[in-house]
DRENSE-667472 format. One record per residue (C-alpha): residue number from 1; residue in three letters; x, y, z. Coordinates in steps of 0.1 Angstrom, whole numbers, plus 2048, in hexadecimal, padded with zeros to 3 digits. Each point is the difference from the previous one (the first is absolute). Layout:
// residues N
- NUM,Ala,X,Y,Z
...
//
This chain:
// residues 288
- 1,Unk,570,4F0,7DA
- 2,Unk,7E1,7F1,7F0
- 3,Unk,7E4,7EE,813
- 4,Unk,808,7DC,80D
- 5,Unk,7E9,7E7,7EF
- 6,Unk,7F6,7DD,80A
- 7,Unk,7FA,7E1,7EB
- 8,Unk,7F7,7DD,80A
- 9,Unk,80B,7E0,7F1
- 10,Unk,7DD,7F8,7F3
- 11,Unk,7FF,821,7ED
- 12,Unk,805,802,7DB
- 13,Unk,81D,818,800
- 14,Unk,815,7EC,818
- 15,Unk,822,7F8,7EF
- 16,Unk,7FC,7DE,7EF
- 17,Unk,824,7F4,805
- 18,Unk,7FE,808,825
- 19,Unk,7DF,7EE,804
- 20,Unk,810,7E0,7F4
- 21,Unk,819,7FC,81D
- 22,Unk,7F8,7EA,81D
- 23,Unk,7FF,81B,81B
- 24,Unk,7F3,81E,7EC
- 25,Unk,7F5,81D,816
- 26,Unk,7DA,801,805
- 27,Unk,801,826,7FE
- 28,Unk,818,818,7EF
- 29,Unk,804,825,808
- 30,Unk,80D,814,7E3
- 31,Unk,807,823,7F2
- 32,Unk,802,804,7DA
- 33,Unk,7F9,7E6,7E5
- 34,Unk,801,7DB,807
- 35,Unk,810,7E9,7E6
- 36,Unk,7E8,7F3,7E4
- 37,Unk,7FF,7DC,7F3
- 38,Unk,815,808,7E1
- 39,Unk,81C,813,813
- 40,Unk,822,7EF,803
- 41,Unk,810,807,822
- 42,Unk,824,7F8,80B
- 43,Unk,80B,802,824
- 44,Unk,822,80E,807
- 45,Unk,80D,7FB,824
- 46,Unk,821,802,813
- 47,Unk,813,80B,81E
- 48,Unk,7FC,821,814
- 49,Unk,826,800,804
- 50,Unk,809,803,7DC
- 51,Unk,821,804,7EE
- 52,Unk,807,818,7E3
- 53,Unk,7FE,7E1,7E9
- 54,Unk,7DD,7F7,80D
- 55,Unk,7F4,824,7FD
- 56,Unk,80C,802,7DC
- 57,Unk,7F0,7DF,7F7
- 58,Unk,7DF,80A,810
- 59,Unk,7FE,822,7EF
- 60,Unk,80A,7F2,7DE
- 61,Unk,7EB,7E1,801
- 62,Unk,7E0,810,80D
- 63,Unk,802,81D,7E8
- 64,Unk,807,7EB,7E2
- 65,Unk,7E5,7E6,808
- 66,Unk,7E6,81C,807
- 67,Unk,809,80E,7DD
- 68,Unk,7F9,7DE,7F2
- 69,Unk,7DD,7FF,80D
- 70,Unk,803,7EE,821
- 71,Unk,7F0,80D,820
- 72,Unk,81B,7FF,81C
- 73,Unk,7F4,7F3,822
- 74,Unk,814,805,820
- 75,Unk,7FC,807,825
- 76,Unk,80A,825,804
- 77,Unk,81B,7F6,819
- 78,Unk,821,813,802
- 79,Unk,81B,7F4,7E8
- 80,Unk,7F9,7EA,7E1
- 81,Unk,7DA,804,803
- 82,Unk,803,826,800
- 83,Unk,817,801,7E3
- 84,Unk,7E9,7EA,7EC
- 85,Unk,7E2,816,806
- 86,Unk,814,820,7FA
- 87,Unk,80E,7F4,7DF
- 88,Unk,7DD,7FA,7F3
- 89,Unk,7F2,821,80D
- 90,Unk,81D,812,7EF
- 91,Unk,7F4,7F1,7E0
- 92,Unk,7DC,80B,808
- 93,Unk,7F6,7DB,7FE
- 94,Unk,7E9,7EB,816
- 95,Unk,80D,7EE,820
- 96,Unk,7EE,7EF,81C
- 97,Unk,80B,802,825
- 98,Unk,7F4,7E6,818
- 99,Unk,803,80D,824
- 100,Unk,802,7EE,822
- 101,Unk,7EE,81E,810
- 102,Unk,7E0,813,7FB
- 103,Unk,7FE,817,7E2
- 104,Unk,7FA,821,813
- 105,Unk,81D,818,7FF
- 106,Unk,808,7FD,825
- 107,Unk,804,7DA,7FE
- 108,Unk,813,7FC,7DF
- 109,Unk,823,7F2,806
- 110,Unk,81A,80D,7FB
- 111,Unk,7F4,824,804
- 112,Unk,81D,80B,7EA
- 113,Unk,7ED,7F0,7E3
- 114,Unk,7E0,814,805
- 115,Unk,808,816,7E3
- 116,Unk,808,7E1,7EA
- 117,Unk,7DF,7F1,80A
- 118,Unk,7EE,81F,7F4
- 119,Unk,813,7FF,7DF
- 120,Unk,7F7,7DB,7FB
- 121,Unk,7DB,80A,801
- 122,Unk,807,81F,7EB
- 123,Unk,80E,7EB,7E4
- 124,Unk,7E3,7E7,7FF
- 125,Unk,80D,7E7,819
- 126,Unk,7F1,7F0,81F
- 127,Unk,807,7FC,825
- 128,Unk,7F2,7DF,80E
- 129,Unk,7FD,7F2,823
- 130,Unk,7EB,7E6,812
- 131,Unk,802,816,820
- 132,Unk,7E7,81B,809
- 133,Unk,808,825,804
- 134,Unk,814,808,81F
- 135,Unk,812,7DF,802
- 136,Unk,825,802,807
- 137,Unk,819,7E7,7F3
- 138,Unk,80C,7E3,814
- 139,Unk,819,7E3,7FE
- 140,Unk,7E2,7EB,7F4
- 141,Unk,7EF,818,7E8
- 142,Unk,81E,805,7E8
- 143,Unk,807,7DB,7FA
- 144,Unk,7DB,7FA,7FB
- 145,Unk,7FD,81A,7E5
- 146,Unk,81B,7EE,7EC
- 147,Unk,7E7,7E6,7F4
- 148,Unk,7EB,81C,7F1
- 149,Unk,81E,80E,7EE
- 150,Unk,807,7DF,7EF
- 151,Unk,7DA,7F8,7FD
- 152,Unk,7FA,81F,7EA
- 153,Unk,81E,7F7,7EA
- 154,Unk,808,7E9,7E3
- 155,Unk,823,7FC,80E
- 156,Unk,817,80C,81C
- 157,Unk,823,80F,7FA
- 158,Unk,818,800,81E
- 159,Unk,81D,819,7FC
- 160,Unk,814,800,820
- 161,Unk,7F8,7ED,820
- 162,Unk,813,7F2,81D
- 163,Unk,7FC,7DB,80A
- 164,Unk,7E3,807,817
- 165,Unk,7F1,81F,7EF
- 166,Unk,7DB,807,800
- 167,Unk,803,800,7DA
- 168,Unk,805,7DA,801
- 169,Unk,7DE,7FE,810
- 170,Unk,7F2,80F,7E0
- 171,Unk,814,7E8,7EC
- 172,Unk,7F2,7E3,815
- 173,Unk,7DD,80D,7FA
- 174,Unk,806,801,7DB
- 175,Unk,80B,7DC,800
- 176,Unk,7E1,7F5,814
- 177,Unk,7EA,814,7E8
- 178,Unk,810,7F0,7E1
- 179,Unk,80D,822,7F4
- 180,Unk,820,804,7EC
- 181,Unk,81E,809,816
- 182,Unk,81D,814,7F3
- 183,Unk,820,80B,811
- 184,Unk,81D,818,7F9
- 185,Unk,822,7EF,807
- 186,Unk,81A,811,816
- 187,Unk,823,7FC,80C
- 188,Unk,805,7E1,814
- 189,Unk,810,812,81D
- 190,Unk,7E5,81A,803
- 191,Unk,7E6,7F9,81B
- 192,Unk,7E6,812,7EB
- 193,Unk,805,7E5,7E5
- 194,Unk,7FA,7E3,816
- 195,Unk,7DB,801,7FB
- 196,Unk,7FE,803,7DA
- 197,Unk,81D,7E8,7FB
- 198,Unk,7F0,7E6,816
- 199,Unk,7DF,804,7ED
- 200,Unk,812,7FA,7DF
- 201,Unk,810,7E0,80E
- 202,Unk,7DD,7F4,809
- 203,Unk,7F2,807,7DE
- 204,Unk,7F7,825,7FD
- 205,Unk,807,80E,7DE
- 206,Unk,821,813,7FE
- 207,Unk,7F9,823,7F3
- 208,Unk,81A,818,7F2
- 209,Unk,7EB,818,7EB
- 210,Unk,7DC,80C,7FB
- 211,Unk,800,7EC,7E0
- 212,Unk,803,7E0,815
- 213,Unk,7E1,809,814
- 214,Unk,7EB,809,7E1
- 215,Unk,80B,7E0,7EE
- 216,Unk,7F6,7EB,81E
- 217,Unk,7DE,811,801
- 218,Unk,7FB,7FC,7DA
- 219,Unk,800,826,7FB
- 220,Unk,812,817,7E8
- 221,Unk,80D,823,803
- 222,Unk,7E7,81B,7F9
- 223,Unk,81C,81A,7FB
- 224,Unk,826,801,801
- 225,Unk,80C,7F9,824
- 226,Unk,81D,818,800
- 227,Unk,811,81B,7EC
- 228,Unk,826,805,800
- 229,Unk,80A,820,811
- 230,Unk,816,816,7E9
- 231,Unk,81E,812,80F
- 232,Unk,801,825,7FB
- 233,Unk,826,802,806
- 234,Unk,81E,7EB,807
- 235,Unk,7FB,800,825
- 236,Unk,7DD,7F2,7FD
- 237,Unk,80C,7E6,7E7
- 238,Unk,81A,7F3,819
- 239,Unk,7E7,7FF,81C
- 240,Unk,7E6,7EE,7EB
- 241,Unk,81A,7E6,7F6
- 242,Unk,80B,7F8,824
- 243,Unk,7DB,7FD,80C
- 244,Unk,7F7,7E9,7E3
- 245,Unk,803,7E0,814
- 246,Unk,7F8,809,824
- 247,Unk,7F9,81D,818
- 248,Unk,81F,810,80E
- 249,Unk,809,816,81E
- 250,Unk,80C,823,7F6
- 251,Unk,823,7F8,80B
- 252,Unk,801,7E2,7E9
- 253,Unk,7F3,815,7E3
- 254,Unk,81C,819,806
- 255,Unk,81A,7E3,802
- 256,Unk,7F4,7F0,7DF
- 257,Unk,7FA,81F,7EC
- 258,Unk,820,812,80D
- 259,Unk,7EC,820,801
- 260,Unk,804,81B,81A
- 261,Unk,7E8,7FB,81E
- 262,Unk,7EF,822,7FA
- 263,Unk,7FB,7F9,7DC
- 264,Unk,7F0,7DE,808
- 265,Unk,7E9,810,81A
- 266,Unk,7F4,81B,7E9
- 267,Unk,7FC,7E8,7E2
- 268,Unk,7EC,7E7,815
- 269,Unk,7E9,81C,80D
- 270,Unk,7F9,80B,7DD
- 271,Unk,7FB,7DC,7F3
- 272,Unk,7E7,7F9,81D
- 273,Unk,7EC,81F,7F6
- 274,Unk,7FF,7F5,7DC
- 275,Unk,7F6,7DD,80A
- 276,Unk,81F,7ED,7F4
- 277,Unk,80A,7F4,822
- 278,Unk,7EE,7F9,821
- 279,Unk,80E,806,822
- 280,Unk,7FD,7E2,817
- 281,Unk,809,801,825
- 282,Unk,822,808,80F
- 283,Unk,80E,814,7E2
- 284,Unk,7FB,7E3,7E8
- 285,Unk,7F3,806,7DC
- 286,Unk,7F2,7EA,7E5
- 287,Unk,7F3,805,7DD
- 288,Unk,7DC,80A,7FF
//
């Protein structure tokens, strides 16, 4: 890991958008490249206890928006944050992680994201914290860092969040900082949808595609957002068709395609290698 650097609020290179918020940190610790005044940043946040739907949305949205020139900001936490950073790193694009711990490798939380934090730096991103080296996270430090996530960003996008999720603290910070607030709608009986659906009822912009986000920010695509996967055989064609609208468990894929279980398993493995599908948790697959 690179050397941890320090910048004060009075210094020229201190992020301009962050400097404007009421309780901006007097000092920032960082590794990598801080955002410049012309950079457009979007925060993506959500629950640690994600669903396959939330995982799919985070991976797809973060990747597409990074392709379109936005810098994705999140908190490196397990779940939606991790998927958002990972999608950008996979594209070899820039993402910023705001931590509620010190930036030394022993303090970074979660430790399972240590390799991801290194890749963020490797691809021109940045790790930021208001806490000095050696500081462990606490029940106070993680909520506090949320104001920095929104403060660095032009807007905040909430993907999945329970009614009392920490992601809603970030949303509240965005409102207080006069930032745009976006939310992904979810099923009304899903606890993970309670947060975003509640935000939409209170005035957050309902988002169903990356195009919605870019339109709200007055931006245009810098390149095509997605390319259609081409089936190499009849089995792949059937699987692509049943995954077109939503991620599915492998048992449901077998049921809908009426293919033999071993054929589905082999075909999915080959399709994952070729990048046509992505494996989510619990034997669930989605289009990549």
